[in-house]
N, C-alpha and C positions, 0 to 999 in steps of 0.2 A: 498313454501319450507316447508317441515315438520320439526317441532321442535324435540328435543331429546325425550321428553315424548311421542310425537306422534309416533316416530319410534319404541318405545318399546310397543306401544299399538297394540294388535291383532285386525285385521279388517276382518269382514265377509260381503261380498256384496251379496245382493239378487237382481235378475233381473226379472222384469215382461216384457216378450217379446211381440212385435207387429210387423206388417209388415214393417212399416216405421220408428218407433222409439222404443227404449228400455228405460224403466224407471228403475232406480237402487236406492237401499237404502243400506246404510252401517251402521252396528252396531259394537260395540266393544265386547270384550270377555265376558262381563257380561250382554250384551243385550241392552245397551243404544243406542238409535238411534243417529247417528252422522250427517248424511246429506243425501239428496236425489238429484238425477240429472236425466237428460233426454238426450240421445244421439241418433244420426242417425244410421240406420242399414247399415253403410258403414265401410270400413277399417279405415277411419279417425275417425269415431265415436267410433269404438272399441278401438283405441289408446287413444282417449280422455277419455273413461271410465277407462282404466287402469291407466292413469296418475292421474285422479281424485281420484281413490281409493288409490294409493300410497301416495298421499299427506295427507291422513287421518291417515296413520299408516302402520304397517306391514301387508300386505294382506295375509290372511291365506287360504281363499277359496272363490269361487264364487258359489252361489246357483242359478240355472237358471231354469225357467219354459220353457218348449217347446223346448228342445235341439234337437228334431227330426223334428221341423218345423221352426217357425219364428226365433228361436235362434240357428239354426244349424251353421250358419256362425260364430256367436260370440263364440260358444263353441269350434269350430275348431281353431279359431284364438287364443283364450286364452290358449288352450291346447298346441298349437305349441309354445307358449311363456313360457311354463313350469308352468303355473298356475294350481292349483287344481280346477277342475270343477266338481260339482255334480248336478244331475238333481233332482229337487224337484217337488212334486205334487202341484196342485192348492189347496188353502185352502178349507176345507170342508164347507158345507152349514151352519153348526152350528156356526162356527167362523165368517163366512160372515154375518150372521144375527146379530151377536153381534157387529161387528165392521164396517159393511157397506162395500161398494165396491168402490175402486178407484185404479188407477195404483200405486201410492206410497204405499198404504196400502198392496196391493198384493206383491210389491217388498219387503217391510219390512217383510211380512210373509215368503217369500222365504228365506230371510236372516236368520230369526230365525229358520226355519226348517233346514237350512244348519248348523247353529251353534249347534243345538241340536242333529243333526244326525238323525232326524226323516224323514222317507219316502224319503231317498236320494239314488241315484244310480249313478254309473259311466256312463256317456252318451256314446253312440256309437261313434266310431272314425270317421266313414264315410269318410275315406281317401284312401281306397283300392279297391280291386276287388269286394268285397261284395257290396259296394256302387254303383259300375257300374252295378251289377246285379239288385240292387233295382230299379235303374232308368229304366232299360230295362223292368222290371216287371210292372212298372207303365204304360208304353206305351202299353205293351201286354194286361194287364187287361182291359184297356180302349178299345182297339181294339176288344177284345173278347165280351165285353159288347155291343158295337155298332153293331157287327155282329149278335148277338142274337136278338137285337131289329129289325134289318133289316129282319131277318128270320121270326120273329113273325108278322111283318107288311106285309110281303109277304103272309103269310098264311091267315091273316085277309082280305086282298084284294081279294084273290082267293075266299073266302067264299061269299063275296058280289058282285063278278064280274058278268057281264051279262051272261046269261045261256050258250051261245055257248062257251065262253071263260072258264067259270067255268068247264064245262064238259071236256074240253081239258086238264085242269091243275090239277083238284082236286085229281086225283089218283096218281099223280107223287110223288116219294120219294123226300126228301128235296134237295138232291144234284142235281137230274135231274130237279127239279122245277127251281132252280137257273139257270141252264144251258139253259133251254128252255125260261124262262122269259127274260134272258139277250139278246136273239136273236129276241125278238118280234119287229115287225115293226108297230108302231102305225099309221103311215101315217098322213094325215092332222087332226089337232085337232078340230074335228067338231061334236063329239058325246061322250057319256059316255064310250062307248067301247074303243075309241081311247085314252081317258084320262086314263082309267084303264091300258091299254097296256103300255102307256108311264110311268106311275107310277111303274108298275111291272118291266119294263126294268131298270129303274133307281135304284130301290131297289136291283135288282139282280146284277147289275154291282157294286153297292156299296158293296154288300156282297162279290163279287169276289175280289174287291180291298182290302177289309179288310182281307180276307183270305190270300192274297199274302203278306200283311203287317205282319200278324201273323207268316207266314212261315219264313219271313226274320228275325223277332225278335227271333223266336225259334232257328234258325241257329246260331245267335250271342250268345244267352244264352247258347246253348249246347256247343259251342266251348269254351266260357269263363269258364263255370262250369267244363268242363273236364280238363281244365288247372289248375283251382283253387283248386278243391276238387276231385281228381281222386279216393281217397280211399272211400269217401262217395258215389260216383257214383257206386262203385263196390259192394256195399251192395245190397242184394236181395230186390227188391221192390222199389228201389230208382232210379228215373229218373231225368232228368235235372230240371223239374219244381218242383219236390218234394225237391230235394237238394237245389235249390235256395231259396225256402220258408224257409227252416231250417237255411241256412246261413244268410239270411236277418234278421231273428228273432234274431240270436245271435250277428250279427254285425261284423265289421272288427276286433274287439277286444273282442272275447268271454271270454277272461281271466277276464273281468269285472264281470262275473258270478262266484260266490264263489265256486260252485260245480255243479255236474251234477243234483243234486236235484233242484238247482236254475234254471237250464235250463228247467227241467221238469215243474216247476212252471210257467216259462215264456211261455211255450207251452200249459198251461192249462191241463197238464197230471198228475198232482200230486194230490192225495186225500187230502182233507182238514178235519182236525179233527172237529167233531161236537158233542162232548161228553157233557153230563150234568148229574150230580148226579151219579146214578148207571148205567146210559146208556153210553156205550162206543161204538162209531161208527165214521165212516168217510163218508163224502159226496163228490159228484163230484165237481171238480173245474171248474166253468163256466167262469173263467176269462182267462187271458193270450192272446197270439197272436193266433187268430182263424185260420189264414192261416197256421201257423206252426202246430196247432192242427190237421187241415185237412190233412196236409202232413203226420203226424204220422198215422192217420187213413188209409190213402192210403197204406202206407207200411204194416200195420197190415192186412188189407183186402187182399192185394196181397199175403202175406205170408200164410194166412189162406187157400188160394186156391192152392198155388203151392209149399209151403215149408213143407217137411215131418216133420221136427222137430216141427214146429208151429202147424201142424195138431195133433200131439201126445199130445202137451200141451193142445189144445182145448178139445180133447177127455177126458183127465184126469180131467180137471176142470169141464167139463160137468157132469161127474160122481159124482163129489163132490157137485153138485147142483147149480153151477153157471150158470147164464143166459148168452146169447150171448153178450149182452151189457156189462155185468160185465167182461167177459173174454177179450173183446176188450179194456176196460179201463186198465186192468192189463197189456195187451200186449203193449199198448201205453207207459206205464211207463217204461217197459223194453227196448223198442225201443229208447226212449228218452235217456236212459243211454248209449245205444250202439252208437247212432249217435253223442252224445256230444263229445265222444273221438275223432271222426273224425273231427268234426267242430273245436275243440280246436287245434288238430294237424295241421289242415289247416292254422289256424291263425299263429301258431308258425313257420310254414315253409315258410311263405310269408313275 
């Protein structure tokens, strides 16, 4: 039971997240360490962590590492309980060299970062349609990668296949090669030729199975995206995969982003000031969500090919001496501003 002075004391809790356990450290409003604890990554453990924090004083906020991975469940549970949750970055290497590395030390660093307001952000809610799309994208990306590997292995086996088989398959286009290889009959496995035929057949059938899996996932993603963000899909150059990448980058609660400039920075489409002395310049932002950045690039390239307004812009900037890369960077920034309005409107309407 907390005493009266403890109830008046503001408490900030930092959490270092792991797969099976979370380590927490609590500090007061002037940064004094109060206690540390360790809880299981279960609902019972989450409740135990909250009770432990409340016994130390008035809980003001939780600063948590890894709200998008190991601590996703804890962040959702605490948010549903009305607790303020902020995501903190891992301590930088300089601090770790000075203080060493341990779970309690990392938890204390998370608490201090949350108390100071340094490098903190509102975590993604992960409770709505965007989280559904993210899960489907994980499965689709894995299937696409596996299909590419199967296709590459098919090509390499054809290159080293016995002469009569190589002559039959080497000139076939990729789609036809899969079709023909899937119908091969290796017969009894008593020669290198039979073994290669069997390997080609299995790889081709794996390729076909993965293609069918991707088609099923695309159908689900397309249907869910059209229901969730019809305004975004109506934009020129925005398809289901592009829209999903942008939605996932923003999360179910894009209002956590302070402005469209913050969204552009999240997508790596905002120029970063790199001025020094009399030199005033900006450089390319190489950070941010690279999949969202690629989605913006896809929109820009599509519009450069098919949108008359974008073509006129490209011509004007070219006459001003801008390179194609520089023009694309400018256009990505404009597109980020445009699609952010749709992404935000989608969240507010669901």
